[in-house]
C-alpha positions, -999 to +999 in steps of 0.1 A: -746-206-667-713-200-679-687-170-669-674-143-687-641-142-696-622-105-698-595-113-718-560-085-721-580-071-755-613-067-737-592-049-706-571-023-727-605-015-750-624-011-720-595+011-700-592+031-732-630+042-728-626+051-695-595+072-702-611+091-736-638+097-708-623+110-680-598+133-703-603+171-694-616+192-723-592+214-742-595+250-735-619+267-758-600+289-788-591+323-788-623+347-794-619+359-832-620+393-841-605+405-809-578+427-820-552+435-797-552+464-774-527+493-777-523+525-753-529+499-725-548+515-698-546+509-663-575+503-643-563+478-613-559+513-587-590+531-599-618+538-586-652+535-604-667+567-584-642+589-592-632+577-630-661+599-647-654+636-647-684+663-630-678+670-668-683+637-683-714+628-661-733+662-669-729+652-703-749+622-695-774+639-679-763+626-645-754+647-611-742+636-579-721+610-565-723+573-577-726+546-551-700+517-549-718+487-556-701+449-544-699+432-579-679+395-585-662+409-616-645+437-595-647+471-583-689+491-592-700+521-594-735+532-598-758+563-602-793+559-601-820+582-617-827+585-654-806+581-666-793+550-650-751+544-657-730+516-642-694+515-644-676+482-635-636+478-634-627+435-642-587+441-634-581+400-626-591+377-656-591+373-686-599+402-707-617+415-735-611+379-754-626+359-720-658+386-725-663+380-760-655+341-761-683+344-734-706+369-749-741+366-762-747+363-801-764+397-803-737+406-786-714+433-814-673+432-819-666+471-819-639+498-817-644+524-790-617+550-792-591+528-808-595+501-781-614+466-789-651+469-770-682+441-773-713+462-775-751+450-760-779+469-768-818+468-766-833+475-799-849+508-788-818+521-777-832+520-740-801+502-728-761+496-740-729+486-727-698+487-737-668+464-725-641+477-731-605+459-733-582+483-717-551+465-713-550+428-725-567+415-694-585+439-680-615+461-692-638+487-683-674+477-686-701+510-686-737+505-694-765+532-696-799+532-694-822+560-703-794+580-721-802+605-746-806+604-781-803+571-768-778+546-746-754+536-770-749+574-786-746+587-753-723+567-739-702+566-770-699+603-770-682+604-735-666+571-727-635+576-743-632+601-724-635+580-696-612+558-707-584+580-707-584+594-672-570+558-666-533+561-666-510+544-689-501+510-682-466+509-667-444+493-693 
């Protein structure tokens, strides 16, 4: 039986294959089509339950106080009933670009009151969610289920005012 011999060329080739297999992947490219945020807002110290005014909630058909709910993304508040509203503040991440990069193909890139946003909805308008880039690294996410005349139209009418309730981001 002959013993196989690994010469220097074989060792170098094997090392290159192993090195290529252990290389880390390059970070994903920036999300295409996500414009910069102008008139940046600061959501870091905001309370999502106190963010919408009583008039804004009433315009959605919601009465009563929201309840804080634990969420891995950041502070979240929910108003249960019909309709159901949820507001989450993502203040410690990659912002709207990261969400856009990781979004489903059915998610649309839109502008909401001049802010870059992602729109996700069901076909009949029962459920709608907007992820609004309020600064380069902060996102206000609002979801509505059971809105009238449909959830997206209802959120579009109220959400710009809710975003405006956030303080301006210090320069």
